[in-house]
Backbone as XML, in Angstrom:
<?xml version="1.0"?>
<chain id="A" units="angstrom">
  <residue number="1" name="UNK">
    <atom name="N" x="-61.968" y="-56.172" z="-0.610"/>
    <atom name="CA" x="-61.249" y="-55.913" z="-1.859"/>
    <atom name="C" x="-60.725" y="-57.239" z="-2.414"/>
  </residue>
  <residue number="2" name="UNK">
    <atom name="N" x="-60.968" y="-57.481" z="-3.698"/>
    <atom name="CA" x="-60.561" y="-58.722" z="-4.346"/>
    <atom name="C" x="-59.147" y="-58.579" z="-4.899"/>
  </residue>
  <residue number="3" name="UNK">
    <atom name="N" x="-58.294" y="-59.564" z="-4.602"/>
    <atom name="CA" x="-56.930" y="-59.564" z="-5.134"/>
    <atom name="C" x="-56.778" y="-60.707" z="-6.120"/>
  </residue>
  <residue number="4" name="UNK">
    <atom name="N" x="-55.996" y="-60.463" z="-7.160"/>
    <atom name="CA" x="-55.687" y="-61.527" z="-8.117"/>
    <atom name="C" x="-54.843" y="-62.586" z="-7.423"/>
  </residue>
  <residue number="5" name="UNK">
    <atom name="N" x="-54.974" y="-63.830" z="-7.855"/>
    <atom name="CA" x="-54.255" y="-64.937" z="-7.219"/>
    <atom name="C" x="-52.746" y="-64.732" z="-7.229"/>
  </residue>
  <residue number="6" name="UNK">
    <atom name="N" x="-52.219" y="-64.093" z="-8.250"/>
    <atom name="CA" x="-50.772" y="-63.900" z="-8.331"/>
    <atom name="C" x="-50.255" y="-62.903" z="-7.302"/>
  </residue>
  <residue number="7" name="UNK">
    <atom name="N" x="-51.145" y="-62.184" z="-6.649"/>
    <atom name="CA" x="-50.727" y="-61.186" z="-5.669"/>
    <atom name="C" x="-50.937" y="-61.646" z="-4.236"/>
  </residue>
  <residue number="8" name="UNK">
    <atom name="N" x="-51.464" y="-62.847" z="-4.059"/>
    <atom name="CA" x="-51.669" y="-63.373" z="-2.720"/>
    <atom name="C" x="-50.343" y="-63.833" z="-2.142"/>
  </residue>
  <residue number="9" name="UNK">
    <atom name="N" x="-50.208" y="-63.701" z="-0.846"/>
    <atom name="CA" x="-48.987" y="-64.122" z="-0.173"/>
    <atom name="C" x="-49.314" y="-65.218" z="0.816"/>
  </residue>
  <residue number="10" name="UNK">
    <atom name="N" x="-48.310" y="-65.997" z="1.136"/>
    <atom name="CA" x="-48.478" y="-67.073" z="2.098"/>
    <atom name="C" x="-47.215" y="-67.197" z="2.923"/>
  </residue>
  <residue number="11" name="UNK">
    <atom name="N" x="-47.268" y="-68.032" z="3.903"/>
    <atom name="CA" x="-46.106" y="-68.295" z="4.745"/>
    <atom name="C" x="-45.625" y="-69.706" z="4.460"/>
  </residue>
  <residue number="12" name="UNK">
    <atom name="N" x="-44.330" y="-69.847" z="4.304"/>
    <atom name="CA" x="-43.716" y="-71.161" z="4.124"/>
    <atom name="C" x="-42.836" y="-71.386" z="5.332"/>
  </residue>
  <residue number="13" name="UNK">
    <atom name="N" x="-43.050" y="-72.478" z="6.018"/>
    <atom name="CA" x="-42.274" y="-72.756" z="7.224"/>
    <atom name="C" x="-40.959" y="-73.430" z="6.846"/>
  </residue>
  <residue number="14" name="UNK">
    <atom name="N" x="-39.869" y="-72.715" z="7.111"/>
    <atom name="CA" x="-38.522" y="-73.232" z="6.902"/>
    <atom name="C" x="-37.702" y="-72.861" z="8.123"/>
  </residue>
  <residue number="15" name="UNK">
    <atom name="N" x="-36.574" y="-73.496" z="8.267"/>
    <atom name="CA" x="-35.701" y="-73.133" z="9.383"/>
    <atom name="C" x="-35.168" y="-71.723" z="9.174"/>
  </residue>
  <residue number="16" name="UNK">
    <atom name="N" x="-34.769" y="-71.110" z="10.244"/>
    <atom name="CA" x="-34.189" y="-69.766" z="10.159"/>
    <atom name="C" x="-32.929" y="-69.788" z="9.300"/>
  </residue>
  <residue number="17" name="UNK">
    <atom name="N" x="-32.138" y="-70.834" z="9.453"/>
    <atom name="CA" x="-30.892" y="-70.936" z="8.677"/>
    <atom name="C" x="-31.193" y="-70.994" z="7.179"/>
  </residue>
  <residue number="18" name="UNK">
    <atom name="N" x="-32.198" y="-71.787" z="6.793"/>
    <atom name="CA" x="-32.551" y="-71.872" z="5.375"/>
    <atom name="C" x="-33.109" y="-70.557" z="4.878"/>
  </residue>
  <residue number="19" name="UNK">
    <atom name="N" x="-33.979" y="-69.937" z="5.659"/>
    <atom name="CA" x="-34.529" y="-68.633" z="5.269"/>
    <atom name="C" x="-33.404" y="-67.629" z="5.026"/>
  </residue>
  <residue number="20" name="UNK">
    <atom name="N" x="-32.438" y="-67.596" z="5.935"/>
    <atom name="CA" x="-31.332" y="-66.650" z="5.799"/>
    <atom name="C" x="-30.488" y="-66.950" z="4.568"/>
  </residue>
  <residue number="21" name="UNK">
    <atom name="N" x="-30.274" y="-68.238" z="4.292"/>
    <atom name="CA" x="-29.530" y="-68.625" z="3.079"/>
    <atom name="C" x="-30.243" y="-68.151" z="1.832"/>
  </residue>
  <residue number="22" name="UNK">
    <atom name="N" x="-31.546" y="-68.387" z="1.775"/>
    <atom name="CA" x="-32.332" y="-67.986" z="0.609"/>
    <atom name="C" x="-32.350" y="-66.472" z="0.452"/>
  </residue>
  <residue number="23" name="UNK">
    <atom name="N" x="-32.495" y="-65.763" z="1.558"/>
    <atom name="CA" x="-32.506" y="-64.298" z="1.489"/>
    <atom name="C" x="-31.164" y="-63.765" z="0.992"/>
  </residue>
  <residue number="24" name="UNK">
    <atom name="N" x="-30.073" y="-64.371" z="1.449"/>
    <atom name="CA" x="-28.745" y="-63.933" z="0.996"/>
    <atom name="C" x="-28.562" y="-64.217" z="-0.494"/>
  </residue>
  <residue number="25" name="UNK">
    <atom name="N" x="-28.982" y="-65.402" z="-0.937"/>
    <atom name="CA" x="-28.895" y="-65.730" z="-2.356"/>
    <atom name="C" x="-29.717" y="-64.755" z="-3.185"/>
  </residue>
  <residue number="26" name="UNK">
    <atom name="N" x="-30.927" y="-64.473" z="-2.734"/>
    <atom name="CA" x="-31.800" y="-63.542" z="-3.456"/>
    <atom name="C" x="-31.162" y="-62.169" z="-3.529"/>
  </residue>
  <residue number="27" name="UNK">
    <atom name="N" x="-30.632" y="-61.705" z="-2.415"/>
    <atom name="CA" x="-29.999" y="-60.389" z="-2.365"/>
    <atom name="C" x="-28.802" y="-60.317" z="-3.307"/>
  </residue>
  <residue number="28" name="UNK">
    <atom name="N" x="-28.004" y="-61.391" z="-3.331"/>
    <atom name="CA" x="-26.834" y="-61.424" z="-4.219"/>
    <atom name="C" x="-27.232" y="-61.260" z="-5.678"/>
  </residue>
  <residue number="29" name="UNK">
    <atom name="N" x="-28.416" y="-61.745" z="-6.036"/>
    <atom name="CA" x="-28.900" y="-61.670" z="-7.411"/>
    <atom name="C" x="-29.848" y="-60.493" z="-7.632"/>
  </residue>
  <residue number="30" name="UNK">
    <atom name="N" x="-29.993" y="-59.657" z="-6.602"/>
    <atom name="CA" x="-30.887" y="-58.491" z="-6.658"/>
    <atom name="C" x="-32.323" y="-58.897" z="-6.984"/>
  </residue>
  <residue number="31" name="UNK">
    <atom name="N" x="-32.770" y="-59.949" z="-6.290"/>
    <atom name="CA" x="-34.130" y="-60.435" z="-6.439"/>
    <atom name="C" x="-34.839" y="-60.361" z="-5.090"/>
  </residue>
  <residue number="32" name="UNK">
    <atom name="N" x="-36.160" y="-60.330" z="-5.159"/>
    <atom name="CA" x="-36.915" y="-60.520" z="-3.931"/>
    <atom name="C" x="-36.847" y="-62.006" z="-3.589"/>
  </residue>
  <residue number="33" name="UNK">
    <atom name="N" x="-37.210" y="-62.330" z="-2.371"/>
    <atom name="CA" x="-37.213" y="-63.736" z="-1.983"/>
    <atom name="C" x="-38.206" y="-64.517" z="-2.841"/>
  </residue>
  <residue number="34" name="UNK">
    <atom name="N" x="-39.357" y="-63.929" z="-3.120"/>
    <atom name="CA" x="-40.338" y="-64.586" z="-3.984"/>
    <atom name="C" x="-39.801" y="-64.833" z="-5.381"/>
  </residue>
  <residue number="35" name="UNK">
    <atom name="N" x="-39.123" y="-63.843" z="-5.942"/>
    <atom name="CA" x="-38.525" y="-64.007" z="-7.277"/>
    <atom name="C" x="-37.476" y="-65.117" z="-7.258"/>
  </residue>
  <residue number="36" name="UNK">
    <atom name="N" x="-36.686" y="-65.157" z="-6.194"/>
    <atom name="CA" x="-35.640" y="-66.167" z="-6.081"/>
    <atom name="C" x="-36.251" y="-67.571" z="-5.981"/>
  </residue>
  <residue number="37" name="UNK">
    <atom name="N" x="-37.299" y="-67.698" z="-5.190"/>
    <atom name="CA" x="-37.971" y="-68.998" z="-5.081"/>
    <atom name="C" x="-38.555" y="-69.429" z="-6.423"/>
  </residue>
  <residue number="38" name="UNK">
    <atom name="N" x="-39.071" y="-68.487" z="-7.195"/>
    <atom name="CA" x="-39.591" y="-68.803" z="-8.526"/>
    <atom name="C" x="-38.473" y="-69.307" z="-9.434"/>
  </residue>
  <residue number="39" name="UNK">
    <atom name="N" x="-37.300" y="-68.671" z="-9.363"/>
    <atom name="CA" x="-36.150" y="-69.121" z="-10.166"/>
    <atom name="C" x="-35.755" y="-70.541" z="-9.749"/>
  </residue>
  <residue number="40" name="UNK">
    <atom name="N" x="-35.711" y="-70.795" z="-8.444"/>
    <atom name="CA" x="-35.358" y="-72.133" z="-7.971"/>
    <atom name="C" x="-36.384" y="-73.170" z="-8.436"/>
  </residue>
  <residue number="41" name="UNK">
    <atom name="N" x="-37.662" y="-72.819" z="-8.400"/>
    <atom name="CA" x="-38.708" y="-73.737" z="-8.866"/>
    <atom name="C" x="-38.563" y="-73.986" z="-10.363"/>
  </residue>
  <residue number="42" name="UNK">
    <atom name="N" x="-38.255" y="-72.944" z="-11.132"/>
    <atom name="CA" x="-38.042" y="-73.108" z="-12.577"/>
    <atom name="C" x="-36.856" y="-74.021" z="-12.856"/>
  </residue>
  <residue number="43" name="UNK">
    <atom name="N" x="-35.778" y="-73.873" z="-12.084"/>
    <atom name="CA" x="-34.600" y="-74.731" z="-12.267"/>
    <atom name="C" x="-34.934" y="-76.187" z="-11.969"/>
  </residue>
  <residue number="44" name="UNK">
    <atom name="N" x="-35.744" y="-76.422" z="-10.946"/>
    <atom name="CA" x="-36.144" y="-77.796" z="-10.624"/>
    <atom name="C" x="-37.034" y="-78.360" z="-11.722"/>
  </residue>
  <residue number="45" name="UNK">
    <atom name="N" x="-37.949" y="-77.550" z="-12.257"/>
    <atom name="CA" x="-38.777" y="-78.000" z="-13.382"/>
    <atom name="C" x="-37.893" y="-78.402" z="-14.556"/>
  </residue>
  <residue number="46" name="UNK">
    <atom name="N" x="-36.880" y="-77.596" z="-14.852"/>
    <atom name="CA" x="-35.958" y="-77.870" z="-15.960"/>
    <atom name="C" x="-35.179" y="-79.162" z="-15.711"/>
  </residue>
  <residue number="47" name="UNK">
    <atom name="N" x="-34.694" y="-79.334" z="-14.477"/>
    <atom name="CA" x="-33.947" y="-80.541" z="-14.132"/>
    <atom name="C" x="-34.822" y="-81.777" z="-14.341"/>
  </residue>
  <residue number="48" name="UNK">
    <atom name="N" x="-36.079" y="-81.689" z="-13.947"/>
    <atom name="CA" x="-36.994" y="-82.817" z="-14.107"/>
    <atom name="C" x="-37.266" y="-83.117" z="-15.578"/>
  </residue>
  <residue number="49" name="UNK">
    <atom name="N" x="-37.399" y="-82.070" z="-16.406"/>
    <atom name="CA" x="-37.612" y="-82.297" z="-17.842"/>
    <atom name="C" x="-36.419" y="-83.012" z="-18.457"/>
  </residue>
  <residue number="50" name="UNK">
    <atom name="N" x="-35.199" y="-82.565" z="-18.106"/>
    <atom name="CA" x="-34.009" y="-83.209" z="-18.660"/>
    <atom name="C" x="-33.852" y="-84.634" z="-18.142"/>
  </residue>
  <residue number="51" name="UNK">
    <atom name="N" x="-34.224" y="-84.879" z="-16.896"/>
    <atom name="CA" x="-34.175" y="-86.236" z="-16.357"/>
    <atom name="C" x="-35.155" y="-87.124" z="-17.109"/>
  </residue>
  <residue number="52" name="UNK">
    <atom name="N" x="-36.333" y="-86.618" z="-17.391"/>
    <atom name="CA" x="-37.326" y="-87.362" z="-18.161"/>
    <atom name="C" x="-36.800" y="-87.668" z="-19.562"/>
  </residue>
  <residue number="53" name="UNK">
    <atom name="N" x="-36.167" y="-86.688" z="-20.197"/>
    <atom name="CA" x="-35.582" y="-86.892" z="-21.521"/>
    <atom name="C" x="-34.486" y="-87.946" z="-21.468"/>
  </residue>
  <residue number="54" name="UNK">
    <atom name="N" x="-33.612" y="-87.867" z="-20.453"/>
    <atom name="CA" x="-32.529" y="-88.831" z="-20.311"/>
    <atom name="C" x="-33.086" y="-90.248" z="-20.180"/>
  </residue>
  <residue number="55" name="UNK">
    <atom name="N" x="-34.115" y="-90.408" z="-19.361"/>
    <atom name="CA" x="-34.712" y="-91.728" z="-19.179"/>
    <atom name="C" x="-35.369" y="-92.230" z="-20.460"/>
  </residue>
  <residue number="56" name="UNK">
    <atom name="N" x="-36.000" y="-91.329" z="-21.211"/>
    <atom name="CA" x="-36.625" y="-91.716" z="-22.473"/>
    <atom name="C" x="-35.570" y="-92.163" z="-23.478"/>
  </residue>
  <residue number="57" name="UNK">
    <atom name="N" x="-34.457" y="-91.454" z="-23.532"/>
    <atom name="CA" x="-33.375" y="-91.838" z="-24.449"/>
    <atom name="C" x="-32.813" y="-93.200" z="-24.051"/>
  </residue>
  <residue number="58" name="UNK">
    <atom name="N" x="-32.591" y="-93.390" z="-22.734"/>
    <atom name="CA" x="-32.067" y="-94.679" z="-22.267"/>
    <atom name="C" x="-33.014" y="-95.831" z="-22.593"/>
  </residue>
  <residue number="59" name="UNK">
    <atom name="N" x="-34.313" y="-95.565" z="-22.615"/>
    <atom name="CA" x="-35.307" y="-96.607" z="-22.885"/>
    <atom name="C" x="-35.527" y="-96.846" z="-24.373"/>
  </residue>
  <residue number="60" name="UNK">
    <atom name="N" x="-34.901" y="-96.041" z="-25.218"/>
    <atom name="CA" x="-35.088" y="-96.188" z="-26.664"/>
    <atom name="C" x="-34.449" y="-97.493" z="-27.150"/>
  </residue>
  <residue number="61" name="UNK">
    <atom name="N" x="-35.118" y="-98.166" z="-28.063"/>
    <atom name="CA" x="-34.542" y="-99.396" z="-28.628"/>
    <atom name="C" x="-33.252" y="-99.083" z="-29.392"/>
  </residue>
  <residue number="62" name="UNK">
    <atom name="N" x="-32.321" y="-100.019" z="-29.408"/>
    <atom name="CA" x="-31.041" y="-99.802" z="-30.085"/>
    <atom name="C" x="-31.185" y="-99.384" z="-31.546"/>
  </residue>
  <residue number="63" name="UNK">
    <atom name="N" x="-32.157" y="-99.940" z="-32.273"/>
    <atom name="CA" x="-32.305" y="-99.583" z="-33.683"/>
    <atom name="C" x="-32.733" y="-98.121" z="-33.838"/>
  </residue>
  <residue number="64" name="UNK">
    <atom name="N" x="-33.532" y="-97.626" z="-32.929"/>
    <atom name="CA" x="-33.952" y="-96.226" z="-32.976"/>
    <atom name="C" x="-32.753" y="-95.319" z="-32.674"/>
  </residue>
  <residue number="65" name="UNK">
    <atom name="N" x="-31.952" y="-95.703" z="-31.692"/>
    <atom name="CA" x="-30.758" y="-94.916" z="-31.367"/>
    <atom name="C" x="-29.773" y="-94.906" z="-32.538"/>
  </residue>
  <residue number="66" name="UNK">
    <atom name="N" x="-29.624" y="-96.048" z="-33.203"/>
    <atom name="CA" x="-28.711" y="-96.132" z="-34.351"/>
    <atom name="C" x="-29.211" y="-95.255" z="-35.494"/>
  </residue>
  <residue number="67" name="UNK">
    <atom name="N" x="-30.508" y="-95.281" z="-35.750"/>
    <atom name="CA" x="-31.075" y="-94.450" z="-36.826"/>
    <atom name="C" x="-30.886" y="-92.971" z="-36.506"/>
  </residue>
  <residue number="68" name="UNK">
    <atom name="N" x="-31.078" y="-92.608" z="-35.270"/>
    <atom name="CA" x="-30.900" y="-91.210" z="-34.866"/>
    <atom name="C" x="-29.438" y="-90.799" z="-35.023"/>
  </residue>
  <residue number="69" name="UNK">
    <atom name="N" x="-28.517" y="-91.682" z="-34.662"/>
    <atom name="CA" x="-27.091" y="-91.387" z="-34.804"/>
    <atom name="C" x="-26.713" y="-91.208" z="-36.276"/>
  </residue>
  <residue number="70" name="UNK">
    <atom name="N" x="-27.282" y="-92.046" z="-37.144"/>
    <atom name="CA" x="-27.025" y="-91.921" z="-38.586"/>
    <atom name="C" x="-27.543" y="-90.590" z="-39.117"/>
  </residue>
  <residue number="71" name="UNK">
    <atom name="N" x="-28.750" y="-90.241" z="-38.725"/>
    <atom name="CA" x="-29.328" y="-88.979" z="-39.192"/>
    <atom name="C" x="-28.517" y="-87.786" z="-38.690"/>
  </residue>
  <residue number="72" name="UNK">
    <atom name="N" x="-28.088" y="-87.842" z="-37.457"/>
    <atom name="CA" x="-27.269" y="-86.754" z="-36.905"/>
    <atom name="C" x="-25.965" y="-86.629" z="-37.680"/>
  </residue>
  <residue number="73" name="UNK">
    <atom name="N" x="-25.338" y="-87.750" z="-37.962"/>
    <atom name="CA" x="-24.075" y="-87.735" z="-38.718"/>
    <atom name="C" x="-24.282" y="-87.135" z="-40.103"/>
  </residue>
  <residue number="74" name="UNK">
    <atom name="N" x="-25.393" y="-87.466" z="-40.754"/>
    <atom name="CA" x="-25.678" y="-86.913" z="-42.078"/>
    <atom name="C" x="-25.855" y="-85.402" z="-42.015"/>
  </residue>
  <residue number="75" name="UNK">
    <atom name="N" x="-26.579" y="-84.927" z="-41.016"/>
    <atom name="CA" x="-26.780" y="-83.466" z="-40.866"/>
    <atom name="C" x="-25.457" y="-82.770" z="-40.578"/>
  </residue>
  <residue number="76" name="UNK">
    <atom name="N" x="-24.598" y="-83.394" z="-39.795"/>
    <atom name="CA" x="-23.320" y="-82.762" z="-39.442"/>
    <atom name="C" x="-22.377" y="-82.641" z="-40.644"/>
  </residue>
  <residue number="77" name="UNK">
    <atom name="N" x="-22.574" y="-83.481" z="-41.670"/>
    <atom name="CA" x="-21.734" y="-83.429" z="-42.868"/>
    <atom name="C" x="-22.134" y="-82.322" z="-43.822"/>
  </residue>
  <residue number="78" name="UNK">
    <atom name="N" x="-23.328" y="-81.786" z="-43.658"/>
    <atom name="CA" x="-23.791" y="-80.739" z="-44.562"/>
    <atom name="C" x="-22.951" y="-79.470" z="-44.412"/>
  </residue>
  <residue number="79" name="UNK">
    <atom name="N" x="-22.678" y="-78.847" z="-45.521"/>
    <atom name="CA" x="-21.918" y="-77.597" z="-45.517"/>
    <atom name="C" x="-22.920" y="-76.454" z="-45.709"/>
  </residue>
  <residue number="80" name="UNK">
    <atom name="N" x="-23.435" y="-75.977" z="-44.614"/>
    <atom name="CA" x="-24.427" y="-74.912" z="-44.678"/>
    <atom name="C" x="-23.759" y="-73.554" z="-44.527"/>
  </residue>
  <residue number="81" name="UNK">
    <atom name="N" x="-24.323" y="-72.542" z="-45.229"/>
    <atom name="CA" x="-23.712" y="-71.211" z="-45.139"/>
    <atom name="C" x="-23.873" y="-70.572" z="-43.772"/>
  </residue>
</chain>
């Protein structure tokens, strides 16, 4: 019988203490352990995206940062309904 890739299961070797921590966290959020691991992976992906953005902003030339600050200030002055 052929199973879709999203339905395949595997074993991840972790310490018993870590497994128990993850299971408790998952239970507290009413998630399966797999769902909880997916949430944790999504959070790490998000953290990495924001870190990449932070580094890109830090690497921006001063004139680009100044222009962006000016544009932001102009938008903030608008009186929108």
